[in-house]
Wavefront OBJ file of the C-alpha trace (Angstrom):
o trace
v 135.406 20.981 163.937
v 131.918 19.950 162.988
v 129.016 22.067 164.118
v 125.241 21.915 163.635
v 123.508 24.766 161.881
v 119.977 25.114 160.520
v 120.004 25.174 156.751
v 116.923 26.511 155.003
v 116.191 26.513 151.265
v 116.925 29.746 149.439
v 113.271 30.652 148.995
v 112.712 33.363 146.458
v 116.294 33.373 145.148
v 116.945 32.534 141.514
v 119.945 30.384 140.736
v 122.765 31.825 138.648
v 124.038 30.292 135.442
v 123.473 30.060 131.722
v 122.682 27.505 129.078
v 125.931 25.691 128.221
v 126.946 23.471 125.309
v 127.976 20.852 127.866
v 124.401 20.577 129.165
v 122.916 20.583 125.657
v 125.141 17.698 124.493
v 124.608 15.667 127.670
v 120.822 16.067 127.476
v 120.749 15.198 123.768
v 122.485 11.927 124.542
v 120.228 11.124 127.513
v 117.138 11.828 125.388
v 118.291 9.071 123.020
v 116.468 6.653 125.334
v 113.226 8.194 124.095
v 114.286 7.592 120.477
v 114.565 3.850 121.103
v 111.263 3.769 123.005
v 109.541 5.529 120.096
v 111.176 3.242 117.546
v 109.903 0.180 119.422
v 106.367 1.607 119.574
v 106.330 2.451 115.868
v 108.033 -0.666 114.601
v 105.650 -3.095 116.301
v 102.602 -1.418 114.755
v 104.205 -1.519 111.314
v 105.451 -5.088 111.224
v 102.124 -6.403 112.549
v 100.485 -5.033 109.387
v 103.071 -6.711 107.085
v 101.702 -9.820 105.429
v 104.974 -11.876 105.410
v 105.406 -11.239 109.155
v 101.811 -12.238 109.898
v 102.080 -15.306 107.672
v 105.221 -16.524 109.500
v 104.300 -15.861 113.131
v 100.534 -15.176 113.269
v 99.047 -17.361 110.568
v 95.494 -17.232 111.905
v 95.457 -13.431 111.613
v 96.861 -13.678 108.079
v 94.137 -16.120 107.086
v 91.396 -13.910 108.579
v 92.760 -10.869 106.762
v 93.245 -12.509 103.356
v 90.684 -15.269 103.081
v 87.816 -14.762 105.549
v 85.416 -12.467 103.717
v 82.709 -12.798 106.365
v 84.657 -11.382 109.295
v 83.989 -7.812 110.420
v 86.428 -5.042 109.451
v 86.813 -4.329 113.146
v 87.814 -7.910 114.063
v 90.363 -8.909 111.399
v 93.380 -8.334 113.640
v 91.855 -9.598 116.902
v 94.461 -12.094 118.168
v 95.736 -12.488 121.737
v 99.039 -13.870 120.442
v 99.492 -10.838 118.185
v 98.803 -8.422 121.033
v 101.169 -10.439 123.272
v 103.967 -9.666 120.807
v 103.284 -5.950 121.139
v 102.578 -5.799 124.857
v 105.267 -8.185 126.181
v 107.689 -5.256 125.971
v 105.583 -3.250 128.404
v 105.213 -6.034 130.979
v 108.996 -6.454 131.078
v 109.419 -2.678 131.301
v 106.955 -2.492 134.187
v 108.949 -4.921 136.352
v 112.366 -3.549 135.379
v 111.301 0.009 136.286
v 111.187 -0.985 139.980
v 114.631 -2.552 139.707
v 115.742 0.650 137.970
v 114.836 2.679 141.068
v 117.503 0.869 143.111
v 120.080 1.160 140.330
v 119.406 4.871 139.850
v 119.512 5.627 143.573
v 122.664 3.572 144.291
v 124.703 4.041 141.116
v 123.277 7.154 139.472
v 121.154 8.027 136.459
v 124.020 7.293 134.068
v 124.259 3.627 135.163
v 120.557 3.009 134.472
v 120.798 4.604 131.023
v 123.882 2.493 130.171
v 122.246 -0.740 131.351
v 119.098 0.143 129.412
v 121.101 0.626 126.212
v 122.770 -2.781 126.599
v 119.372 -4.504 126.923
v 118.091 -2.637 123.865
v 121.033 -4.004 121.861
v 120.385 -7.607 122.910
v 116.651 -7.319 122.211
v 117.215 -5.869 118.741
v 119.574 -8.711 117.832
v 117.094 -11.390 118.939
v 114.158 -9.752 117.178
v 115.971 -9.428 113.877
v 117.180 -13.032 113.974
v 113.912 -14.564 115.255
v 112.990 -17.912 113.715
v 110.029 -18.660 115.977
v 107.524 -16.867 118.187
v 109.553 -17.568 121.353
v 112.666 -15.777 120.053
v 110.462 -12.947 118.853
v 108.816 -12.387 122.245
v 112.079 -12.874 124.197
v 113.582 -10.096 122.078
v 110.616 -7.885 122.974
v 111.087 -8.710 126.672
v 114.748 -7.605 126.561
v 113.689 -4.412 124.804
v 111.167 -3.953 127.608
v 113.847 -4.229 130.290
v 115.735 -1.519 128.439
v 112.607 0.643 128.298
v 112.049 0.308 132.055
v 115.633 1.324 132.849
v 115.977 4.152 130.333
v 112.517 5.646 130.873
v 113.069 5.726 134.622
v 116.452 7.453 134.449
v 116.417 9.680 131.355
v 113.601 12.106 132.348
v 115.165 12.507 135.806
v 118.547 13.177 134.211
v 117.076 15.839 131.927
v 115.206 17.616 134.719
v 118.221 17.615 137.047
v 120.742 18.793 134.448
v 118.643 21.533 132.832
v 118.659 25.124 134.180
v 115.381 25.922 135.965
v 114.018 28.307 133.347
v 114.709 25.845 130.515
v 113.746 22.644 132.347
v 110.414 22.206 130.569
v 111.918 22.525 127.112
v 114.819 20.190 127.880
v 112.602 17.531 129.413
v 110.196 17.754 126.483
v 113.105 16.705 124.277
v 112.501 13.176 125.634
v 109.023 13.087 124.079
v 110.423 14.719 120.932
v 112.895 11.832 120.731
v 110.023 9.356 121.209
v 108.177 10.961 118.287
v 111.294 10.970 116.103
v 111.716 7.276 116.926
v 108.121 6.556 115.889
v 108.595 8.473 112.620
v 111.872 6.694 111.815
v 110.164 3.356 112.501
v 107.302 4.239 110.163
v 109.734 5.294 107.415
v 111.717 2.070 107.880
v 108.502 0.021 107.766
v 107.363 1.853 104.634
v 110.623 0.882 102.941
v 110.983 -2.669 104.227
v 107.425 -3.769 103.419
v 108.410 -3.348 99.742
v 111.362 -5.765 100.076
v 110.884 -8.750 97.808
v 111.286 -12.105 99.528
v 109.272 -11.157 102.594
v 112.213 -10.569 104.973
v 111.820 -6.814 105.286
v 110.354 -7.166 108.799
v 113.729 -8.518 109.982
v 115.389 -5.280 108.945
v 112.724 -3.291 110.760
v 113.259 -5.154 114.036
v 117.062 -5.313 113.817
v 117.419 -1.583 113.033
v 116.621 -0.873 116.710
v 120.287 -1.732 117.267
v 121.373 1.561 115.659
v 119.930 3.976 118.258
v 120.659 1.390 120.975
v 124.362 1.465 120.043
v 124.358 5.264 120.095
v 122.763 5.319 123.561
v 125.060 2.648 125.009
v 128.267 4.235 123.712
v 127.105 7.751 124.531
v 126.158 6.783 128.092
v 129.798 5.831 128.745
v 130.718 9.504 128.370
v 127.705 11.027 130.150
v 128.516 13.012 133.307
v 126.348 12.254 136.319
v 124.052 14.984 137.599
v 125.175 17.142 140.560
v 122.032 15.993 142.407
v 123.031 12.352 142.031
v 126.670 12.999 142.954
v 125.672 14.617 146.245
v 123.117 11.919 147.003
v 125.516 9.024 146.336
v 129.006 10.291 147.270
v 128.512 13.199 149.693
v 131.491 14.798 147.909
v 130.332 18.406 147.943
v 133.432 19.735 146.196
v 133.073 17.311 143.287
v 129.386 18.177 142.994
v 130.216 21.893 143.126
v 132.748 21.535 140.289
v 130.187 19.646 138.199
v 127.533 22.256 138.986
v 129.897 25.059 137.944
v 130.598 23.224 134.714
v 126.960 22.582 133.797
v 125.824 26.102 134.779
v 128.781 27.903 133.184
v 129.467 30.047 136.270
v 131.366 29.881 139.568
v 128.425 31.404 141.448
v 126.483 28.213 142.233
v 126.428 28.318 146.040
v 122.675 28.965 146.323
v 121.809 25.964 144.158
v 124.461 23.809 145.859
v 123.004 24.640 149.291
v 119.563 23.501 148.148
v 121.024 20.266 146.734
v 122.849 19.563 150.008
v 119.675 20.253 151.954
v 117.678 17.894 149.726
v 120.391 15.247 150.034
v 120.406 15.422 153.829
v 116.648 14.905 153.866
v 117.033 12.024 151.382
v 119.589 10.303 153.642
v 117.040 10.093 156.447
v 114.896 7.916 154.145
v 115.919 4.263 153.954
v 112.750 2.920 152.325
v 111.554 5.452 149.715
v 108.649 3.252 148.567
v 107.336 3.167 152.152
v 107.829 6.889 152.632
v 106.086 7.941 149.449
v 102.761 6.791 150.898
v 103.082 9.244 153.807
v 100.574 12.088 153.979
v 103.134 14.812 153.210
v 103.916 13.131 149.865
v 100.262 12.475 148.979
v 100.099 15.008 146.081
v 103.224 13.553 144.454
v 101.923 9.995 144.881
v 98.573 10.913 143.323
v 100.310 12.606 140.367
v 102.767 9.704 139.919
v 99.738 7.449 139.321
v 97.228 9.811 137.696
v 99.489 11.472 135.106
v 100.865 8.307 133.442
v 97.405 6.704 133.644
v 95.808 9.691 131.934
v 98.612 9.819 129.350
v 97.760 6.272 128.271
v 93.961 6.657 128.250
v 94.209 9.584 125.852
v 94.242 6.720 123.343
v 97.536 7.838 121.802
v 99.243 4.462 121.976
v 96.291 2.974 120.146
v 97.199 5.294 117.272
v 100.943 4.721 117.648
v 100.806 0.907 117.978
v 98.128 0.258 115.460
v 98.009 3.265 113.129
v 98.759 1.116 110.055
v 96.233 -1.503 111.243
v 93.665 1.220 111.948
v 94.142 2.799 108.534
v 93.832 -0.604 106.877
v 90.590 -1.114 108.824
v 89.071 1.948 107.137
v 90.067 0.594 103.745
v 93.547 1.951 102.958
v 96.048 -0.440 101.366
v 99.243 -1.669 103.062
v 101.518 1.037 101.605
v 98.938 3.806 102.034
v 98.405 2.796 105.675
v 102.111 2.948 106.460
v 102.500 6.240 104.601
v 99.590 7.710 106.565
v 101.366 6.715 109.777
v 104.457 8.595 108.529
v 102.359 11.735 108.010
v 100.855 11.570 111.496
v 104.330 10.927 112.956
v 105.612 14.108 111.319
v 102.747 16.061 112.901
v 103.742 14.723 116.339
v 107.338 15.891 115.898
v 106.314 19.380 114.774
v 103.917 19.943 117.669
v 106.251 18.492 120.314
v 108.956 20.861 119.059
v 106.496 23.736 119.462
v 105.717 22.525 122.989
v 109.455 22.550 123.805
v 109.681 26.191 122.733
v 106.661 27.502 124.638
v 106.230 25.275 127.729
v 108.417 27.439 129.971
v 106.544 30.567 128.865
v 102.935 29.357 128.646
v 103.196 26.871 131.513
v 102.186 23.253 131.958
v 98.525 23.709 132.900
v 97.597 25.865 129.907
v 99.055 23.382 127.409
v 97.362 20.389 129.075
v 93.946 22.072 129.075
v 94.220 23.361 125.485
v 95.534 20.020 124.202
v 92.837 18.120 126.103
v 90.037 20.122 124.476
v 91.606 19.612 121.044
v 91.907 15.834 121.537
v 88.354 15.513 122.881
v 86.762 17.307 119.931
v 88.704 15.369 117.279
v 88.016 11.987 118.906
v 84.299 12.709 118.899
v 84.463 13.642 115.193
v 86.521 10.552 114.224
v 84.188 8.238 116.155
v 81.149 9.831 114.503
v 82.617 9.640 110.986
v 83.675 5.987 111.312
v 80.350 5.080 112.930
v 78.361 6.691 110.146
v 80.465 5.468 107.221
v 82.221 2.176 108.060
v 80.190 -0.980 108.458
v 81.380 -4.487 109.201
v 82.319 -5.013 105.565
v 83.790 -2.853 102.828
v 85.657 0.404 103.369
v 84.955 4.119 103.338
v 85.248 6.560 100.470
v 88.589 8.248 99.825
v 87.112 11.585 100.889
v 85.962 10.228 104.271
v 89.280 8.398 104.769
v 91.102 11.687 104.091
v 88.952 13.575 106.630
v 89.540 10.858 109.243
v 93.281 11.068 108.585
v 93.201 14.868 109.003
v 91.225 14.586 112.259
v 93.669 12.000 113.611
v 96.484 14.385 112.643
v 94.830 17.218 114.612
v 94.319 14.838 117.544
v 98.017 13.906 117.456
v 98.900 17.613 117.313
v 96.943 18.147 120.532
v 98.757 15.268 122.191
v 102.136 16.493 120.942
v 101.519 19.899 122.510
v 100.298 18.585 125.830
v 100.053 15.113 127.315
v 102.854 13.677 125.167
v 105.789 15.714 126.499
v 104.208 16.922 129.750
v 103.330 13.398 130.834
v 107.098 12.871 131.189
v 108.025 16.378 132.341
v 105.676 16.923 135.291
v 106.398 13.667 137.188
v 110.164 14.131 136.750
v 110.132 17.588 138.351
v 107.685 17.262 141.272
v 109.404 14.692 143.517
v 111.769 15.750 146.320
v 115.148 14.012 146.187
v 114.362 11.558 148.994
v 111.558 9.888 146.997
v 112.577 10.884 143.462
v 113.787 7.503 142.201
v 110.844 5.684 143.791
v 108.338 8.221 142.468
v 109.712 8.066 138.934
v 109.649 4.258 139.067
v 105.976 4.334 140.037
v 105.295 6.780 137.186
v 107.046 4.569 134.625
v 105.478 1.357 135.990
v 101.943 2.795 135.947
v 102.479 4.095 132.408
v 103.815 0.768 131.184
v 101.078 -1.207 132.969
v 98.307 0.734 131.268
v 100.222 0.712 127.976
v 100.301 -3.079 128.301
v 96.644 -3.275 129.312
v 95.471 -1.100 126.434
v 97.845 -2.761 123.976
v 96.655 -6.208 125.052
v 92.952 -5.369 124.898
v 92.692 -2.785 122.110
v 92.178 -5.157 119.191
v 89.448 -6.975 121.136
v 87.952 -3.613 122.155
v 88.024 -2.483 118.513
v 86.220 -5.711 117.560
v 83.501 -5.233 120.198
v 83.243 -1.431 120.603
v 83.890 -0.734 116.895
v 83.767 3.048 116.325
v 82.759 3.508 119.993
v 86.429 3.029 120.934
v 87.010 6.710 120.096
v 84.137 7.812 122.339
v 85.577 5.649 125.133
v 88.926 7.434 125.042
v 87.238 10.805 124.465
v 85.420 10.518 127.794
v 88.735 9.890 129.548
v 90.227 12.981 127.887
v 87.352 15.055 129.300
v 87.973 13.605 132.781
v 91.731 14.283 132.714
v 91.268 17.856 131.489
v 88.925 18.523 134.422
v 91.475 16.921 136.791
v 94.233 19.235 135.534
v 92.032 22.328 135.877
v 91.221 21.678 139.537
v 94.107 19.652 140.979
v 97.375 20.270 139.111
v 99.335 23.374 140.210
v 101.668 25.245 137.842
v 105.326 24.170 138.143
v 107.103 26.346 135.565
v 110.201 28.370 136.537
v 110.472 26.834 140.021
v 113.747 25.081 140.999
v 113.326 21.323 141.238
v 114.495 21.176 144.869
v 111.908 23.819 145.898
v 108.919 22.164 144.255
v 107.215 21.334 147.570
v 106.093 24.982 147.649
v 103.459 24.480 144.941
v 101.583 21.943 147.071
v 101.664 24.122 150.193
v 100.112 26.990 148.235
v 97.495 25.007 146.274
v 93.832 25.452 147.316
v 93.261 21.708 147.741
v 96.613 20.092 148.480
v 97.521 22.517 151.286
v 94.731 20.922 153.335
v 96.633 17.635 153.142
v 100.319 18.640 153.329
v 99.958 21.803 155.433
v 101.338 25.253 154.656
v 104.611 25.321 156.627
v 108.060 24.630 155.191
v 110.254 22.137 156.989
v 113.537 23.348 158.399
v 116.281 20.756 158.407
v 119.401 20.712 160.565
v 122.536 19.354 158.937
v 126.180 19.077 159.791
v 128.564 21.609 158.309
v 132.294 21.916 158.567
v 133.624 24.978 160.370
v 137.055 26.281 159.660
l 1 2 3 4 5 6 7 8 9 10 11 12 13 14 15 16 17 18 19 20 21 22 23 24 25 26 27 28 29 30 31 32 33 34 35 36 37 38 39 40 41 42 43 44 45 46 47 48 49 50 51 52 53 54 55 56 57 58 59 60 61 62 63 64 65 66 67 68 69 70 71 72 73 74 75 76 77 78 79 80 81 82 83 84 85 86 87 88 89 90 91 92 93 94 95 96 97 98 99 100 101 102 103 104 105 106 107 108 109 110 111 112 113 114 115 116 117 118 119 120 121 122 123 124 125 126 127 128 129 130 131 132 133 134 135 136 137 138 139 140 141 142 143 144 145 146 147 148 149 150 151 152 153 154 155 156 157 158 159 160 161 162 163 164 165 166 167 168 169 170 171 172 173 174 175 176 177 178 179 180 181 182 183 184 185 186 187 188 189 190 191 192 193 194 195 196 197 198 199 200 201 202 203 204 205 206 207 208 209 210 211 212 213 214 215 216 217 218 219 220 221 222 223 224 225 226 227 228 229 230 231 232 233 234 235 236 237 238 239 240 241 242 243 244 245 246 247 248 249 250 251 252 253 254 255 256 257 258 259 260 261 262 263 264 265 266 267 268 269 270 271 272 273 274 275 276 277 278 279 280 281 282 283 284 285 286 287 288 289 290 291 292 293 294 295 296 297 298 299 300 301 302 303 304 305 306 307 308 309 310 311 312 313 314 315 316 317 318 319 320 321 322 323 324 325 326 327 328 329 330 331 332 333 334 335 336 337 338 339 340 341 342 343 344 345 346 347 348 349 350 351 352 353 354 355 356 357 358 359 360 361 362 363 364 365 366 367 368 369 370 371 372 373 374 375 376 377 378 379 380 381 382 383 384 385 386 387 388 389 390 391 392 393 394 395 396 397 398 399 400 401 402 403 404 405 406 407 408 409 410 411 412 413 414 415 416 417 418 419 420 421 422 423 424 425 426 427 428 429 430 431 432 433 434 435 436 437 438 439 440 441 442 443 444 445 446 447 448 449 450 451 452 453 454 455 456 457 458 459 460 461 462 463 464 465 466 467 468 469 470 471 472 473 474 475 476 477 478 479 480 481 482 483 484 485 486 487 488 489 490 491 492 493 494 495 496 497 498 499 500 501 502 503 504 505 506 507 508 509 510 511
């Protein structure tokens, strides 16, 4: 018969289990969504610096670059149509991320990843075959839908599948995949810009189909997370078997109890987007907006989108600009790998503060060097260009250690199950909105602010580092379904959410 018993989270108890090959392989496949996202970021910056591509689709920019000797260095690439090509992906991703919340909640993380991969494939095909600007932008829109779906589901999947003490490292693999995607794109661009006949850009755009195929096929074999199984099916035995498989032990009852508890709370919520604005979820709502916003106003996507354009602005040639972007991409991979290895030991706050200081200092130096040495016409000396490249590399290293991976990790681990899909959708949508906004306005900002663009983003880095110091609690080594504890114990947030844990009564089967 069914009875009613109070079920309380296993506070203070560590879950049992070990790191299994099953989890490693599943998370590697899920992180492939980041690879495609990174490839799309890197490829757009590269092809928009290729002369045959500009000549075919953005002739006014090509003319300004090649023939207009009077125009300022900072304004050569200022074209709303050109920025629309880059940023259309992010508008589509913004809207699809809200749709992704319903898909993820109703059908699981796996379904969103699979649907995202299919859209990536279609977008890559259209981009590679584009004969006019409309086909080109439609391809970017389909890629954007894929980004919205995959970026909403993949970080959640990684955080739910990973063992608690390795969660930071596993989730950081998403940003590592993004960086690998950017590097691969830069290498592809470096090769294809040398293709005689001017069709190399088609190869660059169509090559997105390779990782998209891997993600789509791999998603067919992905297991769903125990958290999602309990939330969607209420089949506790099936979830327990999956939990035993992913943890490599039969002793999973403590973790299963917490998942059931979280699921029962989640089932009382019919409108997660309405509930997330409640006072008790205020810290999570603030972080779901602030963290992706801050991640974008570090200025990193300016470097990622337009690194080749930026390097050409300071006087490097087409090949040298693309090669410089390859070097900076390699730095991002190395530092994100380091972040994966140390995030669960050092913690999230320490890396964000250290990385923030590093980014602030280098942005001030780069802005000062460009301001002092680059006028509206001509270039800078090779020595100054080299120093600027080194400083940008150090800046990227700071981002790779901190806001790059942790901007995905922290939002994916702080939401309780009942608002998790909605919260992650808000995180992705905010990130994509500001990515779009910065992508759409950067070339105009570069034209008007000139070297001051680096000071602009540097000020934001100072603000976000202060925000982290005072308002972000440490989340390392705490089970994902017990994360509400950090807000109840924080000096500021406890005034808003209170200090008491909620006890929930659920039905259990008695023998």
